[in-house]
C-alpha positions as CSV (number, residue, x, y, z in Angstrom):
1,M,-16.5,-45.5,4.8
2,E,-19.4,-47.5,4.2
3,N,-22.5,-46.4,2.6
4,E,-26.0,-47.7,2.9
5,N,-24.8,-50.4,0.3
6,N,-22.1,-51.5,2.5
7,E,-19.7,-50.5,-0.1
8,V,-16.1,-49.1,0.8
9,K,-15.4,-45.7,0.0
10,N,-12.0,-45.3,-1.9
11,L,-10.3,-42.1,-0.5
12,W,-7.4,-41.7,-2.4
13,S,-5.5,-43.4,-5.5
14,V,-1.7,-42.9,-6.2
15,S,0.4,-44.4,-8.9
16,L,4.2,-44.6,-8.4
17,E,7.2,-46.3,-10.1
18,L,9.6,-48.4,-7.8
19,S,12.5,-46.5,-9.2
20,P,15.8,-48.3,-9.3
21,I,17.3,-44.7,-7.8
22,K,15.0,-44.7,-4.9
23,I,15.2,-48.4,-4.2
24,S,19.2,-47.9,-4.3
25,E,18.8,-45.0,-1.8
26,F,16.6,-46.8,0.6
27,R,19.1,-49.8,0.6
28,S,21.9,-47.4,1.2
29,A,20.2,-45.9,4.4
30,L,19.7,-49.4,5.6
31,K,23.3,-50.2,5.0
32,T,22.2,-53.2,2.7
33,K,24.9,-54.8,0.6
34,T,22.6,-56.5,-1.8
35,S,22.1,-53.5,-4.2
36,S,22.4,-55.5,-7.3
37,L,19.3,-57.8,-6.5
38,N,16.6,-57.2,-8.8
39,F,13.7,-57.0,-6.3
40,V,12.5,-54.4,-3.8
41,P,13.2,-54.9,0.1
42,P,10.0,-55.8,1.9
43,T,10.3,-52.9,4.1
44,F,10.0,-50.4,1.1
45,V,6.3,-50.6,1.7
46,S,6.9,-48.0,4.5
47,V,7.9,-45.6,1.9
48,L,4.9,-46.3,-0.4
49,N,2.7,-45.4,2.4
50,H,4.0,-41.7,2.1
51,A,3.3,-41.7,-1.7
52,G,-0.2,-40.4,-1.4
53,K,-2.3,-39.0,1.4
54,S,-1.4,-40.5,4.7
55,S,-3.5,-41.8,7.7
56,T,-3.2,-38.6,9.2
57,D,-4.9,-36.8,6.4
58,L,-7.6,-39.3,6.6
59,I,-8.2,-38.7,10.3
60,S,-8.1,-34.9,9.9
61,S,-10.8,-35.1,7.0
62,L,-12.9,-37.2,9.0
63,D,-12.9,-34.5,12.0
64,Y,-11.1,-36.6,14.5
65,S,-8.3,-35.0,16.5
66,L,-4.8,-36.0,15.7
67,D,-3.8,-35.5,19.4
68,Q,-6.6,-37.9,20.5
69,T,-5.7,-40.8,17.8
70,L,-3.1,-43.7,18.2
71,H,-2.0,-46.2,15.9
72,G,-3.4,-49.7,17.0
73,E,-1.9,-52.3,14.9
74,E,-0.8,-53.1,11.2
75,T,-0.6,-56.0,9.2
76,I,1.1,-56.1,5.8
77,E,0.5,-59.1,3.3
78,Y,2.5,-59.5,0.3
79,F,1.1,-61.6,-2.6
80,R,4.5,-61.8,-4.6
81,V,7.9,-60.2,-4.7
82,L,7.9,-56.4,-5.5
83,R,10.1,-55.9,-8.6
84,I,12.3,-52.8,-9.4
85,G,11.0,-50.8,-12.0
86,E,7.4,-51.8,-12.0
87,V,4.6,-49.2,-11.4
88,L,2.0,-49.7,-8.7
89,T,-1.3,-48.1,-7.9
90,G,-2.4,-47.8,-4.3
91,E,-5.8,-47.0,-3.2
92,M,-7.0,-46.3,0.6
93,S,-10.2,-46.8,1.9
94,I,-12.1,-47.2,5.3
95,A,-12.9,-50.8,5.7
96,S,-14.9,-50.2,8.9
97,I,-15.4,-48.0,12.0
98,E,-16.4,-49.7,15.0
99,K,-17.6,-47.7,18.0
100,K,-16.2,-48.5,21.5
101,V,-16.6,-47.4,25.1
102,G,-13.5,-47.4,27.3
103,K,-12.7,-46.4,30.7
104,S,-11.8,-42.8,29.7
105,G,-14.5,-42.3,27.2
106,N,-15.8,-43.3,23.8
107,F,-13.7,-43.9,21.0
108,D,-13.8,-45.3,17.5
109,V,-11.6,-48.2,15.9
110,L,-11.1,-47.2,12.3
111,T,-9.8,-50.2,10.1
112,I,-7.9,-48.5,7.1
113,L,-7.3,-50.7,4.0
114,I,-4.3,-49.8,1.4
115,E,-4.0,-52.0,-1.4
116,Y,-1.3,-51.7,-4.2
117,R,-1.7,-53.4,-7.6
118,S,0.4,-53.9,-10.4
119,E,-0.2,-52.5,-14.0
120,K,-2.0,-55.6,-14.8
121,G,-4.4,-55.1,-11.9
122,E,-2.7,-57.9,-9.8
123,K,-2.9,-57.1,-6.2
124,V,0.7,-57.2,-4.9
125,V,0.5,-55.9,-1.3
126,S,-2.5,-55.2,1.2
127,I,-2.0,-53.1,4.4
128,R,-4.6,-53.2,7.0
129,R,-4.2,-50.4,9.8
130,K,-6.1,-49.8,12.9
131,L,-6.1,-46.5,14.5
132,L,-7.9,-45.6,17.8
133,A,-9.7,-42.2,17.7
134,K,-11.4,-40.6,20.8
135,T,-14.7,-39.2,20.1
136,S,-16.5,-36.4,21.7
137,S,-19.6,-38.0,22.4
138,N,-20.2,-39.4,25.8
């Protein structure tokens, strides 16, 4: 969340290894026949999202009701191929909260930013997620 200085507040940080075992299990679940490849499947990012706190934890911590919130859109940007065995550090933050008025009442559009970096500090994946959360104020 932005403070008076327009700085984005980091909500969580997590480090995890892209373990060969987990990658193999993921490929097996997808019935992928390329288990000998030395890179991580692009869709493995969905697993990374569950390594730390989730968007639902965030929504709850900001006093939004989960049953009045929906996923709007999501973009995933890869800056390079993810490699098996590397350790990534992910950070989740709120990039913005925009107030809107709709036919059924007021809601906020929350833009959540999740960035994963390598041990060298290189940004490797960026996820931008928009959530729509109904607010009680009218």
